[in-house]
N, C-alpha and C positions, 0 to 999 in steps of 0.2 A: 427703726423707722420713728420718725418724730410727729408728735401732733402738730396741727396748724400753728397752735401759738408757741411751741417748741423751736419751728423751722422759723417763724416770724422773728422770734428773738435771736436766733442765730444771724439770720440776715441782718437784723438791725445792728448787732454787735460787731460784724464784719463791717459794714460800712462806717461806724464809727471808729473801728480801728485804723479803716483806711484814713479817715478824715485827719486823727491823731497822729499817722504815721506819715502824712504828707507836712506836717507842720514843722518837722524837724529835717528837711531837706538842706543839704547843704547849701550853703550860699544865701540862705534865707536870713540870717542873722537875727533870730526871735521873731520875726515876723511870721503871720500865719501864709500859708502857700493858697491864692485863690487862682483855681483853674479856670482857664478860659470858657471851657463846655458850652454855654448857651450864649456867651457874649462875644461871637467872632465876628459882629457886624454886618454879618448876612441873615436874612430871615429865612429861617427853613435848613439853615446848615449849622450843625454843633457837633461838638466833639463829645464823646460818650464813652464812659465805662460800662460796661455789660456783663455780669457775673450771673453763671446759674448753675445747675448741678452737673454740668458737664464741661465748662470752659469759663474762661475769663477773656473778655475782649477790649481793646481799646480802639475806637474807630472816628473816622471823620463820617458823620452821618448826614444826608442829605433826605430832609423828610418834607419839603414845602408840599403843601396840598395840592398844588397844580403841577401835574405830571410834566407838562412842556418844561416848566422852570426849574423843575426837579433833573431832567435829563439834561438841561442845559446848564446846570451848575456841574453835573456829573462830567459832561464833555469838557467843562472848563478845567477841573479838576485833574482829569485824565490827560489834558494836554501837558500838564506839568509834574506828571508822573515820577519822571526821573528824578527831579530835584525832590520831591517828598520820600521816594525811596531809598534816597542817598543818606538820610537820616538813619536807617534802620539796615541792621544786619540780616534780619530775615527777609523772606519776599512777602510784600503786601498784597493781600486778598482784594480784589477789585470787583465789585458785584453792583450793578445797577438795577437789580430787582431782588433785593433782599428781604425775604419774608419774616418779619416779627413774629413772636409767639401770638401777638394780638390777631395776625392775619394783614397788618397795615404792610403796605411794600414801600419799600424806603432804597436809596442808594447807600453804598457802604464801601468805604474804603478802610480796612482793619488789619488788625494783626490779632491771633488768638494763640491762648496757650490751655492745656488742659488743667481742670481743676474741678472742685466742688465746693460751693458755698456753704454746704453743711458739714464738711469735714474740716475742724479747726486744725488737724495735722498738716494740713495742704496749705493754710492762710499764708504763712511768711513766705512762701515761694511766690502765692498769687498776689498776694501786696508789692512784693518788688517787683514782679512783670507789670502789672498795674501803674504805678508810678513810675517806674523806668521807661516803659513806653509812651504814656503820656506826656512825660517830659518832650521825648522824641516827638509825638504827634503835634504838640503845640510849636515846638521851634520850627517843624516843617511846614505847618500852616502858616505861621508867621512870617516866613519866608516867601511864601506866595498869595499871602493876605492881598496885597495892592491888586495884583493881576486878577483874582477872584472878585474884587469890589468893582473892577472896572466895567464898563458897559452894562451893568447889572441888570438895567431897565430896558432892553432892546426889546 
């Protein structure tokens, strides 16, 4: 069992390792990798890493505060699901009412892998999963970005 301070230090070390590892991606030629994450061009639509004691998740998350806007974005994303899915070997999980640990409801399209952020021996495979799937998620999002941004204010 870990104290709160030890668990916090492990989480911080994990995220630092992810940042360091993503700096050395093939094709970057010494440049630091900047993930799209919150810079998708659409308010309330983010790409996310999510890691806890049970799993690692890479997701497109729609967290707009207005439910009708959130569902409209989810419907648009769902309309291009086959394009997004074509970037992944595994089946993506589509959840229009994903409940976060905070109780907040969001829409999520994600892939997950077992893992535990507090077990260092699992970190190499977790880091590989997160980086590999985020590269795919970014490519998939870029492919559908223009469609997602069209008619956004209807």
